[in-house]
N, C-alpha and C positions, 0 to 999 in steps of 0.2 A: 504493500500500500504506500502511496506517495506521501512524503513528509514535507509539509509546507511551513516555512518559518518566516515571520516578520522580524526584522531587526531594526533597532533604533540607535543612532549615534548622536551624542550631544556633549562631547567631552570639552569642546572649546567654543569656537564661534561659528561652526557650521551645523545646521540641523539637517539630519539625513535619515531616510527610511528606505529599506530595501526588502525584497521578497526573494527567497531562495526555495526552490522545490527540488528535492533529491540532489542537492549539490549544484543545481543549475540556476544561475541568476536570471530572474524574471524582470526585475526592475531595480532601479537605484536612483533615488530622487534627493536632491540637495538644495538647501536654501542658505545662501551666504549672508554676511552681515557687513555692509559697507561702512557702518557707523564708526568702526574702529580706526579707519584709515587716518582720520584727522588727528588721532592721538598717538600715532606711531606704534601702536600695539593694542592688544585686546584688553578692554575694560571689563572685568568680570561681571559687574552688576548689569551693565548694558547687554552683555552676552546672554545672561540668564533671562532677562526680560524678553529679548528677541526670540529665544528658544520657545518661550511660552506662546508667543504670537504665531510661530511657524509650525509647531509640532503637529497640530491637528490637520492643517491643509497638506503638509508634507506626507504624513502617513496615508491620508486619503488618496493623494495622487499616486503614491507608490502601489497601493492596492489596486487602484483603477488601471494603471499601466500594466500591472502583472495579470490583470483579469481574474483577480482573486477576491473573495469576500471574507469578512472576518469569521464567518462560520466555517470556512475551510482551513483556517489556521490551526496548526498542531502545537505551536509554541510561540512565545515572544522572547526575543533576545534583546539585550540592552547593554550599553557600555557601563560597567560598574566603576571603572577608573583605569589608569590615572587621568586626571583632568581638573578643570575648574569645578569646585564643589557645587556651586549654584547651578551651573550648566548641567552637570551630571544628575542633579536632583530632578530636573525637569524631565529628562528622558527616562530615568528610573521610575518616577512616579507614574508617568503615562503607561509604561510597560507593565508595571505592577497592577495598575487599575484595569487594563485591558485583559491581562491574564486572569485576574480574579473574576472579572465579569463573565468571561468565556469559559472559565473552569479548565484552562489549559496550562501546561508547565511554563515556568519562568526560567530563563537561562541568562546568567550573569557572565559577561565577557570582559576579559582583560584587554584593554585597548591595544597594548603592545603585541599581544598574540594575534589580534585582529590584523595588524599590519603584515605579519608573516603570512597569514591566510589569504591576503590579497593575491598571493602568487598562485592560488588555486581557483581563481575566478574565471580563468580562460578554458577550463576543462582539463581532463586528465592528460591529454596529449601534449599540452603546453605547460603542465605543472611539473615541478621537480620531484623526482623520486627520492626516497630516503636512503641514507642520511644526506643532509646537505648543510652547508654553512650559509647563514643569512646575516648580512650587514644591515642592521636596522638604523636608519638615519632620519630623524625628524626634527621638528623645531625644539622639542624638549628632551629628546632621547637619542643617544648614540650607543649602540652595543652590538657585539658580535655573538651570534648564537649557533650552537650545533643543534640541528633539528633532526630527531631520529624517528618521529612519528607525529601525526597531526597535533597531538596534545602533549608531546614530550619534547621540551626545549631546555637546553642548558646554556646559561650565559657564560661565555668564555672571557669576555672583557666588556668594559663599559666606561663611559666618561667619568672622570673624577671631579669634573667641574662643569663647564659649559658644554652643551651639545653642538654638533656641527651646524644645525639650523640656527641656533642662537648666535653663533659666530657670524654667520651670513647676515642675519637681521641686525645685530648690534653694530657691526662694521658698516653696514649700509646706512644706518642712522647717523653714524659719524660723518658720512659723506652727504647727508641731507637727502637721501633717496627715500621714496615712499615705502610704506609698509604694505605687504611683507617684502623685505629686502632681497631675499634669496632669488626669486624669479627675475627681479630687476637686474641684479648683478649678473646672472646667467645671460641675460639679453645683452647687456653692455659688454660683457667679456668677449662676445663673438667678434667684436670689432677691435679688440685690444691685443697687446703683446704680453703674453703670460710670463715672459722672461725679463720684462722691464724692471720690476722691483722684486726684492727678496725679503720675506718676512720670517720671523722666528719659527723654527720647527721644534715642537716639544720632544723631550726625551723621557718617556714614561716606560717603566719596566713592564714586561709581559704584554698582554693584549688589551690593556686599558688605554683610554684616550684622554687627551686634554686639549682644550681650545681656549682656555682663559689667557694663557700667555700670548697666543697669537693675537687675540683681541686687544690685549694691553699694548703689545709692541706696535700694532697697527695704529692705535690711538697716539702713541708717542711719536711715531713716524709722521703722521699727519700734522701733529702739533708743531713739530720742528720745521717741516716743509712750509707750512702756512705762515710761519714767522718770516720766512724768506720771500715767499710769494703768496699773497692772499688769494690768488686765483689758481693755486696749484691743483686743487681737486677738480675744478672745472676744466682745466687744461689737460689733465691726465686721467680723466674719469674712466675711460675704456681700459687703459693699461692698468690702473689700480684694480678695477674689477677683475680683469683677467689674471693678474698676479695673485690676488687674494684667493680667487676660486681655485687656481692651480695648487696653491699651498694647502688648502683644505682637502682637495682631492688626493694630494700626495700623502697627507697624514692618514687618510682613510685607507688608501691602497697599501701602504706599508704594513699596517696592522692586518689587513686581509691576506696579504702575502704570507705573513708570519703564521696566521691561523691555518692556512693551507699546509704550510710546511710542518707545523706541529701535529696536525690531525691526520694528514694524508688524504683528506677529503677534497676532491677536485670538482665537486658539484657546488657552484657558488651562486647566491642570489642576493639582491638588494631589495629593500622595502622601506616605506616611510616617505614623507614629503620630499626630502632631499634626494631621494632616488630618482626624482624627475629631472635633476640637474643634468644638463647635456654633457658637460665635461666628465662627470662621474660615470655616466652611462657609456660614453665613448671609450673612456679609459678602461673600464671593466671589460667591455666587449673586445677591445684590442688585446688586452692582457690575456683574456680567455683564449683567443686565437693563438697567441704566442706560447702560452703555457699549457695548452691542452685542457683548459677548464671547460666544464659545461656551465654556461651562464644563463641566468634567468632574471628578467627585469619586468616588473609589472607595467601595465599601461598607465600613462600619466593620470587618467581619471581615477585610478585605484590607489594612487600613492598618497593623496591627501586624506584627511579624515572623512571617511564615508561609511555608510551603513552596510554596503555590500560586504566588506571584509568582516564586519561585526556579525552579520547574519551567517556568513560562512563558518565562522568560529562557533556560532550557536548551533549550526547544523552538526558539526563534528561532536560537540558536547551532547547534543540531543541523542545522537546515536549511542553514546556511552551512558545515557541516563543521568547525566550530571546536571541536575536541576537545582534552582535556588529557592529558598523559602521566601515568603512574603515579608519576613522581618529583615531581609538583607538591606544594607545601606550602601550608598556610593562611597568611594574612597578616593580622596584627592591624590594620594600616593600609593602606587602599587608596583610591585616588581614581578618579573616572570619567575 
């Protein structure tokens, strides 16, 4: 009998709902929040209010696009965390209410695990087989994982301070670029010289990451150059973007190389919002060809926060009977 699951994602500033039936994605609807751009970052209170406005029409649209009624749902999955607590509460409350009203199971999903499961949204023929290494890079998280089964993931390394996405966004803000800064830097870098400037490379033992030093060195570099030339950023914007992007990609790839060497696993994937970065994708694909790695990259629409990945995780958990009680609460901080 077919298993149909509705999933809800509301961890940050995107309200999203999706429907998955037997591992096949039927719909994935998202509503963004432009209000945060004027502040250069997400304002938690504004985000939670926007989620309240969007949640009902987004879920309704997802069901309509999937051609599914609420009576056909077998479970409701939702993001438990990590994320902004007020935003998580909106999605969790809606999911709990719908599950209770319909008398169907509730499935709590770790947002980070959801990013990994975005790799399975294209169907079995395009999904990685186990085991594989996954570099999860997003606005708030950077970590390397060994994935041995859909619900079995081991963290091999993680950031000890800022995440890669934070480095992009914070450095972009120093250059007075709009939020979110990562995609803007990626676009500007296409016209720049990645070898024009050199920035600090962290030296962190093992498979852990660090981006705080890069961010600080970039700040001091800009400060010193702007003292000499107030128009320095404007005159060298493309080269700054390209050099910064190349440094971040180099940091990520060095650790990925080391993880492959240590584990012997040559099946490699990336996931999370930063996995949409063109330089990271191109470098990974080129390295895969040179080193004989089997490489997997999710489509751009599945790299950002979306309900499709949450619903896929919900599907895997449903098959294992891993349901959540109505008493469950969202968690701002969660680890895999």
